[in-house]
Each structure stands twice: as C-alpha cells, then as structure tokens.
C-alpha positions as CSV (number, residue, x, y, z in Angstrom):
1,X,0.0,11.7,-5.9
2,X,-2.7,9.7,-7.4
3,X,-5.5,11.8,-9.2
4,X,-8.3,10.6,-6.9
5,X,-6.6,12.0,-3.9
6,X,-7.5,15.6,-5.6
7,X,-10.8,14.7,-5.3
8,X,-10.7,13.7,-1.6
9,X,-8.8,16.9,-0.8
10,X,-11.7,18.8,-2.5
11,X,-14.4,17.2,-0.8
12,X,-12.5,17.6,2.6
13,X,-12.5,21.5,1.6
14,X,-15.9,21.4,0.8
15,X,-17.3,19.3,3.9
16,X,-15.1,22.0,6.2
17,X,-16.7,24.9,4.5
18,X,-20.5,23.2,5.1
19,X,-19.2,22.7,8.7
20,X,-18.3,26.2,9.7
21,X,-21.6,27.2,7.7
22,X,-23.7,25.1,10.0
23,X,-21.8,26.1,13.2
24,X,-22.4,29.6,12.2
25,X,-26.3,29.5,11.4
26,X,-27.2,26.9,13.9
27,X,-27.3,27.2,17.5
28,X,-26.7,23.7,19.3
29,X,-29.7,23.6,21.6
30,X,-32.0,20.7,20.3
31,X,-30.8,16.8,19.8
32,X,-31.3,17.5,16.0
33,X,-28.8,20.0,15.9
34,X,-26.4,18.2,17.8
35,X,-27.1,15.3,15.8
36,X,-26.3,16.8,12.7
37,X,-23.2,18.6,13.9
38,X,-22.0,15.2,15.2
39,X,-22.9,13.7,11.9
40,X,-21.0,16.4,10.0
41,X,-18.1,16.2,12.4
42,X,-17.4,12.4,11.8
43,X,-17.8,12.9,8.2
44,X,-15.5,16.0,7.8
45,X,-13.2,14.0,9.9
46,X,-13.1,11.1,8.2
47,X,-12.4,12.2,4.9
48,X,-9.5,14.8,6.0
49,X,-7.6,12.0,8.4
50,X,-8.0,9.7,4.9
51,X,-5.3,11.9,3.1
52,X,-2.5,11.7,5.6
53,X,-3.1,8.1,6.3
54,X,-3.0,7.6,2.7
55,X,0.2,9.1,2.4
56,X,1.5,7.3,5.4
57,X,0.4,3.6,3.6
58,X,1.4,4.7,0.4
59,X,5.0,5.4,1.5
60,X,5.2,2.1,3.6
61,X,3.9,-0.2,0.9
62,X,5.6,-1.6,-1.9
63,X,4.4,-0.5,-5.5
64,X,1.0,-1.0,-5.7
65,X,-0.8,-1.1,-9.2
66,X,-4.4,-0.8,-7.8
67,X,-4.8,1.8,-4.9
68,X,-8.5,1.4,-4.1
69,X,-7.5,-1.2,-1.3
70,X,-4.7,1.0,0.4
71,X,-7.3,4.0,0.3
72,X,-9.9,1.6,1.7
73,X,-7.4,0.7,4.6
74,X,-6.6,4.3,5.0
75,X,-10.6,5.3,5.3
76,X,-10.7,2.6,8.0
77,X,-8.2,4.2,10.4
78,X,-9.7,7.5,9.4
79,X,-12.9,6.2,10.7
80,X,-11.1,5.3,13.8
81,X,-9.7,8.0,14.7
82,X,-12.6,10.7,13.8
83,X,-15.4,8.5,15.5
84,X,-12.9,9.0,18.5
85,X,-12.5,12.7,18.4
86,X,-16.6,13.0,17.8
87,X,-17.2,10.9,20.6
88,X,-15.1,12.9,22.8
89,X,-17.0,16.0,21.8
90,X,-20.2,14.3,22.2
91,X,-19.3,13.5,25.9
92,X,-18.3,17.0,26.4
93,X,-21.6,18.7,24.9
94,X,-23.6,16.2,26.8
95,X,-21.5,17.3,29.7
96,X,-20.6,14.1,31.1
97,X,-17.0,13.8,30.2
98,X,-15.0,13.4,33.4
99,X,-11.9,12.1,33.6
100,X,-13.2,8.7,34.4
101,X,-15.0,8.7,31.4
102,X,-12.1,9.9,29.3
103,X,-10.0,6.9,30.6
104,X,-12.8,4.7,30.1
105,X,-12.9,5.8,26.4
106,X,-9.3,5.7,26.0
107,X,-9.6,2.3,27.1
108,X,-12.1,1.6,24.8
109,X,-10.3,2.9,21.8
110,X,-6.9,1.1,22.8
111,X,-9.0,-2.3,22.8
112,X,-10.8,-1.5,19.3
113,X,-6.9,-0.6,17.9
114,X,-5.6,-4.0,19.3
115,X,-8.4,-5.6,17.6
116,X,-8.4,-3.5,13.9
117,X,-4.3,-4.2,13.9
118,X,-4.9,-8.4,14.7
119,X,-4.5,-9.8,11.5
120,X,-6.9,-12.6,10.8
C-alpha cells in the first residue's frame, strides 16, 4: 500500500470525528448549520470513498510508477459518489425528497456517469 494512503485514512478518521462532533453540538435549524453539515458531509464522504476507489483502480491498473494521477482519478469518482449522497440528504432535509425527485436525481447521475466514463 502506498505511504500517502495512510495519510488519507488518518484524514478520513479525523473528518468523521469532526462531523460527529458537529452533529452532536449543533441543531440543524438554520441555513448556516445545514450548509456546514452538507459541506462536512461532502468532504468526509469524498475522503472516505477515495480509499476504496483507489484500491480498485490500483488493482486494475498496470504497474504505475507515479500513483498521483491514479489517486486523482479516484478522487474524481469519490466526489461523484459523495455529491450524490449529499444531494439526496439535502433533498431529505429540505423535505422535498419524493419518489419523482429521487428518480430525477438518479437519472441526472446516470447522465453524469455516462459523461464521466466517456473518453475524450
């Protein structure tokens, strides 16, 4: 396992601790608290998802000498997955998560997925 991955795992643990402390300390009443929660959730999920996505990409890729582009690619997919979850939670918090909105959100992410996998 690459050495920088340990730093990412430690950062993920710290971000989860910060997010749990925030959830314990603040009530989700105001727009500012909800915005900070969503931002923390997005960052935390991105860091968390980047590790398993990197592991999958690392196994599938041939021997790389420079792992930085591979980790950047894993961050791209981690942001994609994390923003989908954060957006669904934001719709739930706003009280507008209906079956129709959920289907439209999934359709939007399917279209974005097709755009991301297309090679240029």
